[in-house]
C-alpha positions in Angstrom: -8.9 -9.2 -126.3 -12.5 -8.1 -126.7 -12.0 -4.9 -128.7 -14.6 -2.7 -126.9 -12.8 -3.8 -123.1 -9.5 -2.5 -125.0 -11.2 0.7 -125.8 -12.8 1.1 -122.4 -9.2 0.5 -120.9 -7.5 2.9 -123.4 -10.1 5.7 -122.5 -9.7 4.8 -118.5 -5.6 5.2 -118.6 -5.9 8.4 -120.7 -8.1 9.7 -118.3 -6.1 8.3 -115.5 -3.1 10.5 -116.8 -4.7 13.4 -117.7 -7.3 14.2 -114.7 -6.6 16.4 -111.5 -8.7 17.5 -109.0 -9.0 18.3 -105.7 -11.2 16.4 -102.4 -11.6 17.0 -98.9 -8.8 15.3 -96.6 -10.0 12.2 -95.6 -11.7 11.7 -91.9 -9.3 8.6 -90.9 -6.3 7.0 -92.0 -3.0 9.1 -92.0 -3.3 12.8 -92.7 -0.6 13.0 -94.9 -2.0 14.5 -98.2 0.8 12.0 -100.0 -0.7 8.8 -99.0 -3.1 6.4 -101.2 -6.1 5.5 -99.7 -7.0 2.2 -100.6 -9.6 -0.8 -99.1 -8.3 -4.6 -99.2 -11.3 -6.8 -99.7 -10.3 -9.4 -97.7 -7.8 -10.2 -94.9 -4.4 -11.1 -96.0 -4.1 -14.7 -95.9 -0.4 -14.6 -95.2 2.4 -12.1 -95.6 4.9 -14.9 -96.6 5.6 -15.1 -100.1 6.2 -18.7 -99.8 2.8 -19.5 -98.8 0.3 -17.2 -100.7 -2.4 -18.6 -102.9 -5.0 -15.5 -103.6 -4.9 -12.3 -105.8 -6.1 -10.0 -103.2 -2.7 -11.1 -100.9 -0.3 -11.3 -104.1 -1.3 -7.5 -104.8 0.1 -6.5 -101.5 2.9 -8.5 -101.4 4.2 -7.0 -104.8 4.2 -3.6 -103.2 6.5 -4.9 -100.8 8.7 -7.7 -102.3 10.6 -8.7 -105.4 11.9 -11.2 -108.0 14.7 -11.5 -109.9 12.1 -10.4 -113.1 8.7 -8.4 -113.1 5.9 -7.5 -115.7 5.7 -4.3 -117.4 2.4 -2.1 -118.3 2.6 -3.8 -122.1 2.6 -7.3 -120.5 6.6 -8.4 -121.2 8.8 -9.8 -119.1 11.4 -7.4 -117.9 14.4 -7.3 -115.0 14.0 -6.4 -111.9 16.7 -7.7 -109.4 18.6 -9.2 -112.0 19.6 -7.0 -114.8 19.9 -9.3 -117.1 20.2 -13.4 -117.9 21.7 -16.0 -120.4 20.1 -19.2 -121.3 22.1 -22.1 -122.3 21.9 -23.6 -125.7 19.7 -26.9 -124.5 17.1 -24.2 -122.8 18.0 -25.5 -119.2 20.5 -23.3 -117.6 19.4 -19.7 -116.6 22.0 -17.4 -115.5 21.3 -14.5 -113.7 23.2 -11.1 -112.9 22.3 -9.6 -109.8 21.6 -5.7 -110.1 24.3 -4.3 -107.8 23.6 -1.7 -104.6 19.9 -3.2 -103.9 19.1 -3.5 -100.1 16.1 -5.1 -98.1 14.1 -2.2 -96.5 16.4 -3.7 -93.3 19.3 -1.9 -95.3 21.4 -5.9 -95.5 22.4 -6.0 -99.1 20.6 -8.4 -101.4 22.8 -11.2 -102.8 22.8 -14.2 -105.2 22.9 -15.7 -101.8 19.3 -14.2 -100.9 18.3 -15.5 -104.0 19.2 -19.2 -103.5 17.9 -19.2 -100.0 14.5 -17.5 -100.9 13.7 -20.1 -103.8 15.4 -23.0 -101.5 13.3 -21.8 -98.7 9.6 -22.0 -100.9 10.8 -25.2 -101.7 12.2 -26.5 -98.1 9.9 -29.3 -96.6 9.8 -27.3 -92.9 8.2 -24.4 -94.8 5.2 -26.6 -96.7 4.2 -24.2 -99.1 0.9 -25.2 -100.8 2.5 -24.3 -104.0 6.2 -24.2 -103.9 6.1 -27.2 -105.9 3.6 -26.0 -108.5 5.8 -23.1 -109.5 9.4 -24.3 -108.7 9.0 -28.0 -109.2 10.9 -27.8 -112.7 13.9 -26.8 -111.0 16.6 -29.9 -111.1 16.4 -31.8 -107.2 13.0 -29.7 -106.6 11.0 -32.6 -106.1 13.3 -34.9 -103.9 14.2 -31.9 -101.9 10.6 -31.0 -101.3 10.4 -34.3 -100.2 12.9 -34.3 -97.5 15.1 -36.5 -99.5 18.1 -34.5 -99.6 19.0 -32.0 -97.9 19.9 -29.4 -100.6 18.5 -28.0 -103.4 21.0 -28.8 -106.3 19.2 -27.1 -109.3 20.0 -23.2 -107.7 23.4 -22.2 -106.7 25.1 -18.6 -106.2 28.2 -18.4 -108.7 29.2 -15.0 -107.3 27.9 -12.3 -104.9 26.0 -11.2 -108.1 25.6 -14.3 -110.2 22.7 -17.3 -109.9 22.5 -20.2 -111.9 19.4 -22.2 -112.3 18.7 -25.5 -113.7 15.9 -27.0 -114.8 15.0 -30.5 -115.6 13.9 -29.9 -119.4 13.6 -27.0 -121.5 10.4 -25.3 -121.1 9.6 -22.0 -123.0 7.3 -20.8 -120.4 9.4 -21.5 -117.2 11.2 -17.9 -116.3 7.5 -16.4 -116.0 7.3 -18.5 -112.7 9.6 -16.7 -111.5 7.2 -13.5 -110.9 4.9 -15.4 -108.8 5.9 -15.0 -105.2 7.4 -18.2 -104.7 10.6 -16.7 -106.4 10.3 -12.9 -104.4 14.0 -12.6 -102.4 13.5 -12.5 -98.5 16.1 -11.6 -96.1 17.2 -14.9 -94.1 18.5 -13.0 -91.1 15.0 -11.4 -91.2 13.4 -14.9 -91.7 15.3 -16.1 -88.5 14.1 -13.7 -86.2 10.9 -16.0 -86.3 11.0 -19.3 -83.8 9.5 -21.1 -87.0 10.9 -19.7 -89.7 7.8 -17.7 -90.6 7.3 -14.3 -92.0 4.9 -12.4 -90.3 3.9 -8.4 -89.9 7.2 -8.6 -86.9 9.8 -9.6 -89.6 8.6 -8.5 -93.1 12.2 -7.3 -95.3 11.4 -7.3 -99.0 13.3 -5.3 -101.6 10.2 -3.8 -103.0 9.3 -0.1 -103.6 7.5 -0.1 -100.6 7.9 -1.2 -96.8 5.2 -2.4 -93.9 5.2 0.0 -91.2 1.7 -1.7 -89.7 -0.8 -4.3 -89.8 -3.6 -4.2 -87.6 -5.5 -7.6 -88.2 -9.3 -6.6 -89.4 -9.0 -2.8 -89.7 -5.6 -1.6 -91.6 -2.3 -2.2 -93.3 0.2 0.5 -93.6 2.9 1.1 -96.2 5.9 3.7 -96.2 7.7 4.2 -99.5 11.1 2.8 -99.8 13.4 5.5 -100.4 16.1 3.6 -101.3 14.4 1.2 -104.1 16.6 0.9 -107.4 13.9 2.1 -109.3 13.4 5.5 -107.9 11.6 6.3 -104.9 7.7 6.0 -105.2 6.3 9.4 -106.0 3.8 8.9 -103.0 4.8 8.7 -99.5 2.6 5.5 -98.6 -0.2 3.3 -98.5 -2.9 3.5 -96.0 -4.9 0.3 -96.6 -8.4 -0.4 -94.8 -9.4 -3.9 -94.4 -12.9 -3.7 -95.5 -14.6 -6.6 -96.2 -18.0 -5.3 -97.0 -18.7 -3.7 -100.7 -21.4 -1.3 -99.6 -19.3 0.1 -96.7 -16.0 0.6 -99.3 -18.2 2.1 -101.8 -19.7 4.8 -98.8 -16.1 5.4 -98.0 -15.0 6.0 -101.3 -18.0 8.4 -102.2 -17.1 10.4 -98.5 -13.8 11.2 -99.4 -12.0 8.7 -97.5 -10.5 6.6 -100.5 -8.9 7.5 -103.4 -9.4 4.0 -105.4 -12.2 1.4 -104.8 -13.7 -1.8 -106.8 -16.8 -1.3 -107.8 -20.0 -3.7 -107.8 -22.6 -4.0 -110.4 -24.9 -2.9 -107.7 -23.0 0.2 -107.1 -22.3 1.2 -110.8 -26.1 1.3 -111.7 -26.5 4.5 -109.5 -23.2 5.6 -110.2 -23.5 5.8 -114.0 -26.5 8.2 -113.4 -24.3 10.5 -111.1 -22.8 13.4 -113.1 -19.5 13.3 -110.7 -19.2 9.7 -110.1 -19.7 8.5 -113.8 -16.4 10.0 -115.1 -14.8 7.9 -112.0 -15.6 4.6 -113.4 -13.0 2.8 -115.4 -12.1 -0.5 -116.6 -9.6 -2.6 -116.8 -9.5 -6.4 -118.2 -7.8 -9.3 -116.7 -6.0 -12.4 -117.6 -8.6 -14.1 -115.3 -11.5 -16.6 -115.9 -14.4 -17.0 -113.4 -16.0 -20.9 -113.5 -18.4 -23.0 -111.5 -16.0 -26.2 -110.1 -17.2 -29.8 -110.1 -15.6 -31.9 -107.7 -15.1 -35.6 -108.6 -12.9 -36.3 -105.9 -13.4 -38.6 -102.9 -14.6 -38.6 -100.4 -15.8 -34.9 -100.3 -16.8 -34.6 -104.2 -19.9 -35.4 -105.9 -20.3 -38.9 -107.1 -22.5 -37.9 -109.6 -19.8 -35.4 -111.1 -17.5 -38.5 -112.3 -20.3 -38.7 -114.9 -19.3 -36.5 -118.0 -23.1 -36.9 -118.8 -23.8 -34.7 -115.5 -21.0 -32.1 -115.7 -22.2 -31.7 -119.5 -25.6 -31.7 -118.4 -24.9 -28.6 -116.1 -22.9 -27.0 -118.9 -25.6 -26.9 -121.1 -27.9 -25.7 -118.8 -25.9 -22.7 -117.6 -26.8 -19.4 -119.6 -23.7 -17.5 -119.5 -25.4 -14.8 -121.3 -28.2 -14.3 -118.6 -25.2 -14.3 -116.0 -23.1 -11.3 -117.7 -26.7 -9.4 -118.5 -28.2 -10.0 -115.3 -25.2 -9.6 -112.7 -22.8 -7.5 -114.9 -25.0 -5.2 -117.2 -23.2 -6.7 -119.8 -19.7 -5.3 -119.3 -18.2 -9.0 -118.9 -17.2 -11.5 -122.0 -18.5 -14.9 -121.6 -16.3 -17.0 -121.4 -16.4 -20.4 -123.3 -12.4 -21.4 -122.5 -10.5 -21.4 -119.3 -7.6 -19.4 -121.3 -8.2 -15.8 -121.1 -8.5 -13.0 -123.7 -5.1 -11.3 -124.3 -2.9 -14.4 -123.7 -0.8 -16.6 -126.2 -2.8 -19.2 -127.3 -6.1 -17.3 -127.1 -8.7 -18.4 -129.8 -11.4 -15.7 -130.4 -13.2 -18.5 -132.3 -13.4 -21.4 -130.2 -16.7 -21.7 -128.7 -17.7 -23.9 -125.8 -21.1 -26.0 -125.4 -24.0 -23.7 -126.3 -26.9 -22.9 -123.6 -29.3 -25.9 -124.4 -31.8 -26.7 -121.6 -33.4 -30.0 -123.8 -29.8 -31.4 -124.3 -28.9 -30.6 -120.3 -32.3 -32.5 -119.0 -31.7 -35.4 -121.5 -28.3 -35.6 -120.4 -29.1 -35.5 -116.8 -32.0 -38.6 -117.4 -29.1 -40.7 -119.5 -27.1 -40.4 -116.2 -30.1 -41.4 -113.9 -31.5 -38.3 -112.7 -34.8 -37.7 -115.0 -36.0 -34.2 -114.3 -33.7 -34.3 -111.1 -34.8 -36.7 -109.5 -32.5 -38.4 -107.0 -29.9 -35.7 -107.7 -28.7 -34.9 -104.2 -28.5 -31.1 -103.3 -25.9 -29.0 -104.7 -24.0 -26.6 -102.5 -22.3 -24.0 -104.2 -19.9 -22.4 -102.6 -18.6 -18.6 -103.4 -16.5 -15.8 -101.7 -17.9 -13.2 -99.4 -18.2 -9.6 -99.4 -19.0 -9.0 -103.1 -22.2 -9.1 -103.6 -22.0 -9.9 -107.3 -21.0 -13.2 -106.5 -24.0 -13.8 -104.5 -26.3 -12.5 -107.4 -24.3 -15.0 -109.6 -24.7 -18.2 -107.6 -28.5 -17.4 -107.4 -28.7 -17.2 -111.2 -26.9 -20.4 -111.3 -29.4 -21.3 -108.3 -32.8 -20.7 -110.3 -30.8 -21.8 -113.8 -30.5 -25.7 -112.7 -33.9 -25.5 -110.8 -35.5 -24.3 -113.8 -33.7 -26.6 -116.6 -32.5 -29.6 -114.5 -35.0 -29.8 -111.1 -31.3 -29.9 -109.1 -31.4 -27.8 -106.2 -28.7 -25.6 -105.3 -27.9 -24.1 -101.8 -25.4 -20.8 -102.0 -22.6 -21.1 -99.4 -21.6 -17.6 -99.0 -17.9 -18.3 -97.4 -14.7 -16.2 -95.8 -12.2 -16.3 -98.4 -9.3 -17.7 -96.3 -12.0 -20.4 -95.4 -12.8 -21.1 -99.2 -9.1 -21.2 -100.3 -8.5 -23.6 -97.3 -11.7 -26.0 -98.2 -10.6 -26.1 -102.1 -7.1 -26.9 -101.4 -8.6 -30.3 -98.9 -11.4 -31.0 -101.6 -14.0 -30.1 -98.8 -16.6 -28.4 -101.4 -18.5 -30.3 -104.2 -18.8 -27.4 -106.3 -17.6 -23.8 -106.2 -17.8 -20.3 -107.6 -14.1 -19.3 -108.4 -11.7 -17.8 -110.6 -8.2 -18.3 -112.1 -5.9 -15.5 -112.6 -2.5 -15.7 -114.6 0.4 -16.2 -112.2 2.1 -15.4 -115.3 0.8 -14.8 -119.2 1.0 -18.3 -120.6 -1.7 -21.3 -121.3 0.5 -23.7 -119.4 -0.8 -22.0 -116.1 -4.3 -22.7 -117.1 -4.3 -25.7 -118.7 -1.2 -27.9 -116.9 -1.4 -25.9 -113.9 -5.2 -25.9 -113.3 -6.0 -29.5 -114.8 -3.2 -31.7 -115.3 -3.7 -34.9 -113.4 -1.4 -34.7 -110.2 -0.8 -30.9 -110.4 -1.0 -29.5 -106.6 -4.0 -27.1 -108.2 -6.1 -29.6 -109.5 -8.3 -30.5 -106.2 -11.4 -31.5 -108.1 -10.0 -35.3 -109.1 -10.0 -34.5 -112.9 -7.9 -36.8 -114.6 -7.6 -37.2 -118.7 -4.6 -39.0 -120.3 -5.1 -37.9 -123.6 -5.3 -34.4 -121.9 -2.1 -34.9 -119.8 -0.3 -36.1 -122.8 -0.9 -32.9 -124.8 0.1 -30.7 -121.5 3.3 -32.6 -121.6 4.2 -32.4 -124.9 3.1 -28.8 -125.1 4.8 -27.7 -121.7 8.6 -28.6 -123.5 7.8 -27.9 -127.3 10.1 -24.7 -128.3 8.3 -23.7 -131.5 5.6 -21.0 -130.3 3.4 -21.9 -132.8 3.6 -25.8 -132.4 3.4 -25.2 -128.5 0.0 -23.2 -128.9 -1.6 -25.4 -131.4 -1.1 -28.3 -129.0 -2.7 -26.6 -125.9 -5.6 -25.8 -128.6 -6.1 -29.6 -128.9 -6.1 -29.7 -125.0 -8.4 -27.1 -124.7 -10.7 -29.0 -127.1 -11.0 -31.7 -124.5 -11.8 -29.3 -121.6 -14.7 -28.4 -123.9 -16.3 -31.6 -123.5 -15.0 -33.0 -120.3 -15.8 -29.7 -117.7 -13.8 -30.6 -114.8 -14.6 -26.7 -114.9 -17.5 -24.7 -116.3 -16.1 -21.7 -117.4 -18.5 -18.7 -116.9 -17.0 -15.0 -117.6 -13.6 -13.0 -117.9 -12.8 -10.5 -115.5 -13.1 -7.0 -116.0 -12.2 -4.9 -113.0 -14.4 -2.1 -112.6 -13.1 0.7 -110.3 -13.9 4.2 -108.7 -10.9 6.3 -109.4 -10.6 9.8 -107.5 -9.8 12.8 -110.5 -6.7 13.6 -108.6 -5.0 10.0 -109.0 -2.9 10.0 -111.8 0.1 7.3 -113.1 -1.5 4.3 -112.4 0.3 1.7 -114.3 -1.9 -1.3 -115.2 -1.5 -4.9 -117.3 -3.5 -7.9 -117.9 -2.4 -9.2 -114.6 -3.3 -6.3 -112.4 -2.4 -2.8 -111.1 1.4 -2.8 -110.9 3.3 -1.1 -107.7 2.5 2.4 -107.5 5.7 3.4 -108.1 4.6 6.0 -110.7 1.3 7.1 -108.9 0.8 11.0 -107.9 -1.8 12.1 -105.8 -2.8 15.9 -106.4 -5.6 16.3 -103.9 
């Protein structure tokens, strides 16, 4: 990981732990002094752990639900609803021992049967999860069960009320990490049954996490209350008031006026805030296991036919000045991404370099592909998420670069998050700017999940048999060093194939009030706010 960002993170966490102060009471939200007031940057796409695909919604659900295992602030896997687990010698059978006495928010006890139900539900054809097979497909029988060919999932069973056994088809070193993804969160079957369609909504949300859902007003707010019976101890705050505010400037204004305790900071606001003595000390940097990229869709019928030509994809890559993007959009406060795999993950190579910025090479490649000076190349729409001015600035930089360097016309398309995700899932967009945030801390999540032929997350029509073979080998390799070396070979193929052009690694910038302390943070993001303290 970039040493400068590590130093910034260390300073931020020290400040969060030590600083205290006072502020006026919020003018909206609950009057309880011990409620954390934050803002959701987008409407939650779902409240159902089996259905979620986007980071902002996962950040909400991880407060409410929990699975067998979880991440720690030092990015290690740790027990959660399971106290421990055993793995068979062949690496295929996992036996989890559940924590006794754990209850759902409704008061129902959590048992092995609930774990079996929850994982089976994420794979059931009736649930129609867009990511169930992606993360749970290694379980024996998962594919056939998901396709409706078998009535039950044979690879998971309850041995007794507090013991669950899961069998996977092949030994895979990364596999237990997938259980941190929401598709493996444990839900209450009785609560789910209250919905006629078997869905989870704000009317039947029932998890075993540190906070419970009290109310959800679409487009307005979400209220969470502390779970006093949480197995790891009740959170130190009474609850959370989450305003849904999609506009970045509005969120910043709410923070400045004392109505939010934590808020995301865009580069436009940061330029002024660093000059403000009061606000400058409240800016904190958090490196993330996430990579932003430009996706180039080769699939039919909605992809761009020209993107099937590797020379066109390489031309765009050579024409992309990533340093200019980082400097202009983020004031140099991001790291250029050469690889899809972000800093801090196993297998990351700090010496790996992508194609350099070379406009002359870019023009030559585009001409060789039949589009000299951009002649005959169709206008290129680039879709991106609304609500963040940084994304608009970034896509505008791409527009300028491709016009100046290639003669290609770009049409920026700002899109609401749920619509953006839906369009990506069905392959509607020729190109889009998005991030891939780690679902778990392993290169398999960035290479095999995102780019392998046939993966449910490969929405771009990209296929390379050599790349696939390397991923398949690495996925089952049990020697850690050999495994990482094979993934590096796969990364070298992506360096020239470019289904996605890596742009920069994510670093969250937030304003945090001085009276907030105890935030637990890791590469995956802020962990549930169980230790957070407010001293207003």
